[in-house]
C-alpha positions in Angstrom: 175.4 113.5 37.5 172.0 112.6 38.7 170.9 112.7 42.4 169.8 109.4 44.1 166.2 109.5 45.0 165.3 109.6 48.6 162.0 108.0 48.0 159.9 110.6 49.7 156.6 108.8 48.5 155.9 105.3 48.5 152.9 103.0 48.1 152.4 99.3 48.9 152.2 97.3 45.8 152.3 93.6 47.1 152.2 91.9 50.4 153.6 88.1 50.3 153.8 86.3 53.7 155.5 88.6 56.0 157.0 90.8 53.5 155.5 94.2 52.0 156.8 95.6 48.7 156.6 99.4 48.2 157.1 101.3 44.9 158.5 104.8 45.0 156.1 107.3 43.4 159.1 109.5 42.3 161.3 107.0 40.4 159.3 103.9 40.4 162.0 101.6 42.2 160.2 98.8 44.1 161.7 97.2 47.0 161.0 95.4 50.3 159.6 97.9 52.9 162.1 96.6 55.4 164.8 98.0 53.1 163.0 101.5 53.1 162.9 101.5 56.7 166.7 100.7 57.0 167.3 103.7 54.3 165.4 106.2 56.5 167.7 105.1 59.6 170.9 105.4 57.6 169.8 108.7 56.3 169.0 109.9 59.7 172.5 108.7 61.0 174.0 110.5 58.0 172.4 113.5 58.9 173.5 113.5 62.4 177.2 112.9 61.6 177.0 115.8 59.2 175.6 118.1 61.9 178.3 116.8 64.3 181.2 117.4 61.9 179.9 121.0 61.3 180.4 122.0 64.9 
């Protein structure tokens, strides 16, 4: 099974009104930069939960 890309490198590809769209330079996925911010928050929370479970 393929691992999900964590989008380590992105670039802005478009700006429309108050929204920026970014493209992952690893997998090519394009998404709203707000989504990217939300993904980073979720990943941080998951890592914190994993560390708490290990203790």
